[in-house]
N, C-alpha and C positions, 0 to 999 in steps of 0.2 A: 610710367604711368603711361597704358594706351588710350586710346580714343573712347573703346568700350567702358573701361573703368571709369572715366572722366564722365561719360553718359549717365553713367549710374550712381556716382557721386554728387552730380548736380541735375539728376532727372526732374525734379521739380523746378529747376530753373529752366531748363529746357523745355518743359511743359508750357511754362508761361511763355516763352519765346514762341511755342508753336502756336498758342492763344493769340498772342501779338500779330504773327503773319497771317493768320486767317483773318482776323482784323483788317490788316492792311490789303489783304486780296479780295475781300468784299467789300471795300471803302467806298466803292463807288455805286454799290446797290440798293443804298438805304431810301433813294427817293425814286426807285422803279416803280411804276403804276401798278393798278390793279389789273388783272387779265382772268379770262375764263371764268371759272364759278365765283371769282370773286364779285362779280356782277349781283349775283342774286343772293349771295350768302352776305355781303358788306354793303356795296354800292346802293341796291333796290332794297334794301332790306330793314324795314321800320324799327323791328324789334331790336336793335343794335343801337338804336340813336338815345337809349335810356337805359339806366342802371337801375331804376326804380324797380322794374318788373323781372331782376335778374332770377327770382327763384322760378318764374315760369320757364325759363330756358332747361330747367330739371324735369319739367312736367308735361311740357309741350312741345313736341317736335317740329311745329309749324314755325317756331321762331328761328329756326337754323336758317330758313331761306325763304326768299317770296315766289318761288317755284315749288308749285305742290308735289311735282315729281322730283324733287329735290331734297324733300325734308326729311333727311337723316336724324335720328337722334344723336348729336353730339354734342351735348350742352357745354362741354367745358371749351369748345373751339366758340360756340356762340357767345360765354362769358367773356372769353379773350379779345375778340372782335370789338363786344361792346365796352370793355376797358380801355383798348385802344382808341376806340373813337372819342371815348369822353377824354382820355389826354391829350388826343390832337384837336380838341374841339371841332370834331367833324372827319371828311374822309380825306387824312391826310396820311400818305403810306407811309410816310418816315416811322411813325410811332408802331406801326404794326411792322414795318422790318425790324426794327430796335429789338423788340418784344422778342419776336421769333430767333432774333441772331443770339440775343443771352442765352435763351435756352439752348442753342447749338453750341454754345462755347460749354456750358455745363456736360452738354451731351458728349463732348470730346474729351473732357477730364474724367468723366465716369467710363468713358471706354477705355481708356490708358489702365484705369483700376481693373477693369474687367479682364484686358489682356495680361495685365501682370499676375492676377490671381488664376487665370487659367495655365499660363505659361509655368508658373511655380508650383501648381498643382501635377507637371508631367516631368518636371526635372528639378534637381535640387538648385537652390537659388544661387544664383552666382551673377556677376557684374553685367553680362553677356545678356540676360534676360531683359534689364532696363532697356537695353539698345535695343532690342528685337522689339519691345512693346512701345518704344517712342518712334521707332520709323512706323508702326502700324498704326499709332495714335495720328502722326504729321499726315500719311499717305490719306488714311480716312476724313482729315480736317481738310486737306488740299483737292481731293478728288473732282475732277470734273463734272460728273456724273450727278453730285450732290448740289452744284448749281441749280439743277433744274427743280429740286426741292425748295431750297433755301430763297430763291428770288421769285417763288410762285408762293403768294401770300395763303391762297387756300391750302396749297400742302403743307401747312404747318401742322396739320393733322398727321401727315407720315412722322414729320420729325419727331413732334412730340411724344407721339404714341409710341416711337422705337425709344426714346430716352426713358419713358416710365417703363418699358420690357428691361432695358439695360440695368435700371435702377431697381426693379422689382428683384433681378435675378442677382445683382450684387447683395442686396440684403439677405435674399435667402441662402446665399453662400456662405454667409457669417451664422454657423450655427449658434451661436451665444446670443444672437438678435431673433433669429428664426423663431424662437418658442413663443416670442411676444406677437408674433405675426404682422409686423410692421413692414414686412415686405408686401404686404396685402393692399396696402394704400397707393403705392402708384400703378400696381394691378388695376384697382377701382380708376384712376384718375386716367390710366391708360384706354379703358374699354370706353369711357364717357367722352375720350377724344376720337377715338377711331374704332370701329368693331375688331379691326385686325389686332387690338390689343389681348385678345383670348388667344392669340397662339404664344402667347407668354407659357400656357399649361403644356403643351409637346414640348418647348424648348427648356423647361425645367424638368421634365422628364428625361430628356436627351444628356442634361447636364447629369443628373442624378446616374443613370446608368452606365456613365463615362467617367465619371470622377468620384464617386461616392458608394456605388452599389455594381461596381465593375464585376463582380461574380455573376450577375444576373447575363452577362456575355462571353465570360471565358471559362464560367464553371457553370453552365446552364443546367446541367443533369443533377447538380446536387443542391438546387434551391430548395429551401423548406417551405412549411407553410407560415412561418414567423417570419421568415425572408419578407414573403409576401405581403403578411399583414403590416410590418413594419414601412413597407415601400409604399402600401396603400395610407397608412397615417401620415406619412411625410408628404404625401400627395393631395391629399382629400380636401384639406382647408383650400388651398388655391384653385383645386379642380372645383369645388362646389360654388363658392364665390364668382370664379371667372367665369364659368360656364352659366351659371345661374343667372347671374349679372347681364352676360350677353344675351340670353333667351329673353329676358324681362326687356331688354332695351331693343331687340329685333323684332319680337314678335308681340310685345304688348304696348310699347311707347313709338315705336316708329308707326306712323301713317300707313296704311293699306297701298293708297293712292301712290307712294313712294315707288320709282320704277328704277331697280338697279340690275334686272337681268335682260339678257339681250335675247328676245324671244326669237330674233329673226334667222337664229342658224342652230343646229342640233348641238348637245352638250358634245358629243363625240367630235364633231368637226371644229369645235371651238378649244376643246383640251388639245386634239391632235396638232392645230396649228400652233400651240402654246409651246410646244417642243421646239419649234423656230424661233418662236419669241424667246424663250430663255437662251436660245445660242446667240441671239442679237444682243442680249442681257451681258451675257459674259464676255462678247466681243467689246461690249463699250466699257467694260471693266478693265480690261488690256488697253483698248486704244479708243476713247470715245470722241471720234472724229465724226460721227455723224448725229449727233444729239438734234433732237427736233422737239420743239415744245408741243406739238400737234402730230404726232408720227402719222402716216397713211396706210398701215399694215390693214390687210383684208384676211379674210378667211381662205386656207390654203387647201385644195382638192386638186387629186384625190389624196387619200391618207397616205399612199406610199409615194407622194412627193420627195425628191431628192433631199430638199431642204427639211422636211419632217424627218425622215431618216437619218439624215445628218445630225439633227438636235436630239433625236432619240439615242443614237450612238453615245453624243457626248455626255449626255444624264446617265446612261448606263455606267460608262467610263467613272464619272464622279460617284456614283451610288456604290460600286465596287470597292473604290477606293476609300470612301466613308466608312464600309464594312471592313474592309482590310485593316486600315489605321486604327479601328476601334480595339483590337485586341492588343496594341502595345501603347503601354502608358506614356512614353514620349510622343507617340502620334497623336495621342487624342486629341489635342486642340483642333488637329486637320479634321477629324471625323466630326467633331461638336461644330466648326465654323461652316462645313458642307450641310452638316444636317439644319442648321440655321437658315441657311441659304434656301433650302428646299422647303422648308417649314413655312418661312416667312412668305414664300411664293404660292403657297397653296390657295388663300382666299380669291387671289385673281387668275389662279391658272384652272381652279376645277369650277368657279361661278362663274358662266359666260355675262361678261360685261359688253356694254355696248363699244367701247373702246377697246379693239383686241390687244394693245399694247399701249404704253404711257412710260415714259423716262422718267417721271418723278416715281414710279412704282418701285425702281431699283435701289431707294434709300434704305430702305428696313431689311431688304434680304443680303446687299451686299456688307452689311455689318460683318456677316458670318465669313464672308471671303478675306476681309481685312484682317479677322482672326487667322484663318486658315493658310491663306497664301506667304505672308513673311515666315510662318513658323515653318512651313514645308521648306524654303529657301534656306532656313537656317539648319534645320537638320539635315539637309544634303549637303552644305556647306561643312558640317561637323563630320559627318560620315566620310566625307571622302578626303578630311583632314588637309585642304587647301586652303583653310583660313590663316595658316601662319605665312604663307608665301606672300613676300613683300609686293609682288606683282599683282597677285589676285586681290591683296586689301586696296591696290588704287583703283584697280578695274571695278571691284564691288562698291568702292566709296564714289567714282564716278557716276556709276550705274544709279545708285542710290541719288545722288543728286540731281540726275537726269530725269528720273521718275518725279520727284518731288518739285522740283522745279517745272517742268512738262506740264503737270497737273495745275500747277498755281498759276500758270501762264493760262492754260485751257479755261480754268474757271474764271480767270479776268476777261477772257474773251467772250465766255457766256453771259457775263454779268452785263457786259456793253450788249449784247445781242438782248436781253430783255430790257433793255435801259428805257426802251420806247415802243410803242404800238407798231411804228413802221418799220423799226429793226427787227422785231421780233418776227412780224408776220411776212417779212419780206424773207427772212431765213427760214421760216416753215415751207412758203411757197417752192423756194428752192428744194429744200431736201425731203418735202414730202407732198409733191406737184400734183397727185392724187387725192388729195386733201379738200373735198368743198370747201369746208368750214375755214380752212387755213387760205386759200383762195377768196372766201368772201371777207374774211377781216383784213386781210391785205388790201383788198379794194375800200373797205372802210376808212383805210388811211390814206387814200387818196380823194375819197368824198370829203373828208375833215379839211383838206387844202382847198376843195372848190374843184377840183377835176372829176368831174361828173362822167366826162365820156370816158376815162381810163377806169374809173369805177365801175360804171356799168357794163363794160368790157369784161372785166374781172368776174363782175356778178353773174352775166350770162355763160361764161366758161363754168363758175363752179355750178351752175344751173345745170348743166349737163351731166355733172358727177352727183349731185343731190338734188333731184327734181321735187322732193318732198320734205325739205328743209324750210320750216317757217319762217328762221333768222332770215334767210336768205328772200324769200319773197317779200317781208317787211323792207330790206333795204333796197330791194329794187324799185318798190312802193315811195321811199323816201327820196330816192335818187331821182325817179320821174318826176317827183312832186317838185323838186328844188329846180328842174329845169322847164316846170309849167307844163309838163306833157300828163293833165289832169287824169285823161281816160285810161292812160297805162298805169297810172299810180292807184288808181281807183281798182283796176283788175289786180294789180298784184298785191295789195293792202287785203282784196276780199279772197283772192287765192291762199293768203296766209292764214286767214281766217277758216275758210273751207277746210283746211289740214287738222283743223280741231285738235289740236294741241291741248295739253294742261296748262301751257304757261300763259300769262296775261299779255303778253307782249303783243301780239296780234291785235287784239280788241284795242290795247292802249294806244299804237301806234297810229292805227286807222283814225281814234278818237281824236289824238292830237293833230292830224291832218284836217280831219272835219272842223275842229276848232279854230285851227289856222285860216280857215277858209270861211269862217263865220256861220258853220252851220252847228250852231251851238245844240239845239234840241237832240238832233241824231248823235252829236259829238259824248253829250252825256250819257246816253244810251248806251252806248259802247265803254263807256269807261266804267258804266256800271257792270257792266259784265266782266270786264278785266278785275274788279274788285271782289266780284262774286267769286271769280277763281281763286284770286290770291288777296286777301284782305290786307296781307302785310306789303303789299306791293306800293313802296313809296311814291314812283313817277305817278303813278294812276291817282293817287291820294291827292298830289300836289295838283294834278290838271283838274281834278273835280272840284277842288278849291275854286281855282280860276275861274271854272265854268259856271259855277254858282253865284261866285262875285258878279261875272258880269250877267247873269239871268236876274241878280237883285238888282243892278244898276237899270237894266231894260226893265223891271217889272214898276220900279219907282217911275220912272218915264211914262210909262203904261197908263198908271195907275193918276197921275196928271192930266194926260191926254184924254182918258175915258171921261173926264167932266164935261168937257165941251167939244168932242170929236164929233157929235153928232150936229150941233148947231153951227160950227163955227169953221168948218173946213168945207171947201169946195170939192166937186167931184175930182177935180184935177190933183188936188192936195192929197185926197184921199188915197186915190191911185201911187201919187208917188210917196205917201207913207207906208204903204203897202209894201213898195220896193224896197223902202228902208230898211223895213223889219225883215225882208227876205233876206237881203244880202249880209245880215247879222245872224242869220240861221233862226231866226225866231218865228218858227211857222205857225205856232199856235195864235201868234199876234197879227200875222197876215191874215189868216182865216176870219179872224174875228172883226178886222177892217173890211175885207171885202164884203163879209155878210151884212155889215151896216151899210156900207156904199150900195149893195143891191136892192136894200131897202127902200133906199132913197131914186137910185136910179137902175131899176132891173133890166135894162137892155144895154149895159155897159159890158161889152165882151171883152174888155181889158181886163175888168174886173173878174171875170168867169177864168180868163186864163191864168191870172196870180193866183186865183183859190186851186187851180188845178196843179198849177207849180207846186204850192204849198203842200198839198196833200200826197204829191206824188215822192215829195223829199221825204215826208214822214212814214212813206211807205203804205198810205192807205189809196192803193191803187183805185179802187171801184169808185170811190168817191171821186178820185183826179177824174177819171175819164168820165164821168158823168157832168163833172163842170165844164170840161174841154169840148163835148158835145153842145151843150148850151150856148157856148161862145162861138163854136162854129153854126150853129143854127141862127143865130144873130148875125157872123160875118162869115159867111163859106169860105171867103179868100184869105182866111186869118192863118196863115202859114205857120206863125209860132204856136198856135194853139193846135194846130193838125199833129205838129213835132210833137207837143207834148200828150196828145192824145194816143201817138204812137206808142209814145214812150210806157203810157200806162198800160195800154193793151198788151204790149211785149211782155210784161212783168204779169198780167192776168193770165196770158197763155202760158 
């Protein structure tokens, strides 16, 4: 009994070993933190903090994210996040990772059965097919590129929608179950997970053409009307449900403010650049040594650039192989796998997205390559009849083990990179040096350690690459505030607000800065702006509660003071009291105290100056200027009043 027959006999036991090995490879990833879109879909999203409103996830896309521009309709992802939040009693990434990984193991099992079905459809069942399917499955399970999806919590949309596509196809392949429409259930779940789930329609069409209705390909001229009707009946339930649900989700349930298209480039420039991006993806399939969590690819001009033309040539070669192999029964898994690869890439290739490329986008398309490549190698080996050569068997076994162990090691290394913000963003800064966001986030890791000098250096370097990036302006504001450079902090906070993004972050961070500097009234104004943009922004809600609590305490103090403030306080005590409320940011109280003081002591220039300062802080520049002029009439040499008057006049002008 040789190795292939042993693998066939104990194939389910070997499959279990593959699953356990996958668990071992990813054993250190379960506590990896939240990154990227996790911040607004999980960390700052109030909607997932309770399951009491879970039905709203399916009717209100704003529950998906605290950022209006990112409120896609993906109710199943929101539900999963809410479940994991409840299981972990808060923001514990372990529960999120466990949930994602369980479904990844399920996908690995389904992928094994899919390859077996496809391979046996092309060749008579024999023990070698199990060996090929097991190799395909283990390669898929261990492949280093998949680590970019499995380690990134928000990318659960990619992995789970891919699982739904595989499950739906497997159920569709079973003709005895097909008539009951069970295969439509994972279709619905897939589209509710991510819009790319609709690609199940062209994938199933490719399967039918290659494995059930082959005469449409090799005997096209003899296709009858009844053949077309039968084909239409097979595909119509899937097409109607999938396309109909996609259209409802995309054009009715997804908010209009959601931005998913890159309007800064032409569609032609974006698509032509994708020729090179596809070449990059194929290179990563073979040798994934340059993976980056945040790539710095940009539009390539002109269209006849060598990189674009090289990518186009490779694509044409693959399309030619796909067409050629479709005519031969044994080679149809190759044709189907290549078709899957291109079909799965269509949504990100034809629709201009803000990020030109992203390595977690490879997860879904690569399933096709994991079907096609091992089968290609198998057929080539069989055709050249070298499989019986003992030396060849040894070489092939060594090569297989090298590939699997190499990818297992690579996956463990990428898991280590995703282990912390510092390690991830350091890796991004090295591999994607032209990525302003990557440099900014690397700077944040230094700011967390209190190294503000290095953080500011990286922020300013990133600013040269991304001058209109509001998050970068915010972080510069935070950094300068930490080293007490308030003028620079104010400048960058206001610059972030001036960009006028749909994100609540600029107003929230400026409000937080004002609150920490006891400018309570103005802080409340800005946090209310933030909540107007995004009612589900959890940090803004928490800050507003703190502001209102502080205002309530101050209000209670004020009520006690008002009773005897006019009779029991001296002129100097009233001045000191106005300064006390000024430092707390309660400018309306300052105005009240100064008004009372001036009724009793109308020639107090300091009271007019305090009144001016309070008006200025509230943005009431004309009233501030009037108060300062009166202060200067009483004391022409009062420099502080002159400075405050200049401040008022500057803003009036």
